[in-house]
C-alpha positions as CSV (number, residue, x, y, z in Angstrom):
1,M,-10.4,-9.7,52.8
2,N,-11.2,-6.1,53.7
3,T,-8.4,-4.8,55.9
4,A,-10.7,-2.4,57.7
5,E,-13.0,-5.2,58.7
6,L,-10.1,-7.4,59.8
7,H,-8.7,-4.5,61.9
8,R,-12.1,-4.0,63.6
9,K,-12.3,-7.7,64.4
10,L,-8.8,-7.9,65.8
11,I,-9.4,-4.8,68.0
12,A,-12.7,-6.3,69.3
13,V,-11.0,-9.6,70.2
14,A,-8.1,-7.7,71.9
15,R,-10.6,-5.7,74.0
16,A,-12.5,-8.8,75.0
17,N,-9.3,-10.5,76.4
18,P,-7.3,-7.9,78.4
19,P,-3.8,-8.9,79.5
20,G,-3.4,-10.3,83.0
21,D,-2.0,-8.3,85.9
22,Q,-0.1,-11.2,87.4
23,V,3.6,-11.5,86.8
24,P,5.4,-14.8,87.3
25,Y,7.2,-15.2,90.7
26,A,10.6,-13.4,90.8
27,F,10.3,-12.5,87.1
28,E,12.2,-9.2,87.4
29,K,14.9,-10.8,89.5
30,R,15.4,-13.4,86.7
31,V,15.6,-10.8,84.0
32,T,18.1,-8.6,86.0
33,A,20.2,-11.7,86.7
34,L,20.3,-12.6,83.1
35,L,21.3,-9.0,82.2
36,A,24.0,-9.0,84.9
37,A,25.4,-12.3,83.6
38,R,26.0,-11.0,80.1
39,P,29.6,-9.9,79.7
40,L,29.8,-6.2,78.9
41,R,32.4,-5.0,76.4
42,E,34.1,-1.8,77.0
43,N,33.9,0.9,74.4
44,M,37.6,0.7,73.6
45,S,37.4,-3.0,72.9
46,L,34.6,-2.4,70.4
47,W,36.7,0.2,68.6
48,I,39.7,-2.0,68.6
49,Y,37.7,-4.9,67.1
50,G,36.2,-2.7,64.4
51,L,39.5,-1.1,63.5
52,W,41.3,-4.5,63.2
53,R,38.5,-5.7,60.9
54,A,38.9,-2.6,58.8
55,A,42.6,-2.9,58.7
56,V,42.4,-6.5,57.5
57,S,40.0,-5.6,54.7
58,C,42.2,-2.7,53.6
59,V,45.3,-4.9,53.4
60,A,43.3,-7.4,51.4
61,I,42.1,-4.8,48.9
62,T,45.6,-3.3,48.7
63,L,47.1,-6.7,47.9
64,L,44.4,-7.4,45.3
65,L,44.9,-4.1,43.5
66,G,48.7,-4.3,43.7
67,T,48.6,-7.8,42.1
68,W,46.2,-6.5,39.5
69,A,48.5,-3.5,38.7
70,A,51.6,-5.7,38.6
71,F,50.2,-8.0,36.0
72,Q,48.8,-5.4,33.7
73,P,50.6,-5.2,30.4
74,A,52.8,-2.1,30.0
75,T,51.3,0.3,27.5
76,P,53.5,2.9,25.9
77,A,52.6,6.6,26.2
78,V,50.4,7.4,23.2
79,T,50.5,11.2,23.5
80,G,54.1,11.6,24.7
81,D,52.9,14.3,27.2
82,D,54.8,14.6,30.5
83,L,52.5,14.1,33.4
84,S,54.6,16.3,35.7
85,Q,54.5,19.2,33.2
86,N,50.8,18.9,32.8
87,F,50.3,18.8,36.6
88,E,52.5,21.9,37.0
89,N,50.7,23.8,34.3
90,T,47.3,23.0,35.8
91,L,48.4,24.1,39.3
92,L,49.9,27.3,38.1
93,A,47.1,28.2,35.6
94,A,45.5,30.6,38.0
95,V,48.8,32.3,38.9
96,D,49.8,32.8,35.2
97,Q,46.6,34.6,34.4
98,T,46.9,38.3,34.4
99,D,44.1,40.6,35.4
100,P,43.0,42.9,32.6
101,T,43.4,46.5,33.7
102,P,40.8,48.9,32.4
């Protein structure tokens, strides 16, 4: 079906049947009563709830990764390089460079 034709027909039907001006008796009082009856959470309780959920998921991930790391077979160092020495050389690489003087 042509969407332009469908749009035209729907607009024509909507214009032929305008919405009523009458509102049911005490409608706004019922709506405001329903809104007032809902328990409102404080902002702090929302934060606490969210942080507890995040903490639980972080602990679960930590336990899973810790278990995975504990059961990995030990592999001997292939290169024999010392990680601490490589780390120190990397950090001090900029300090050890001397500026060429013209």
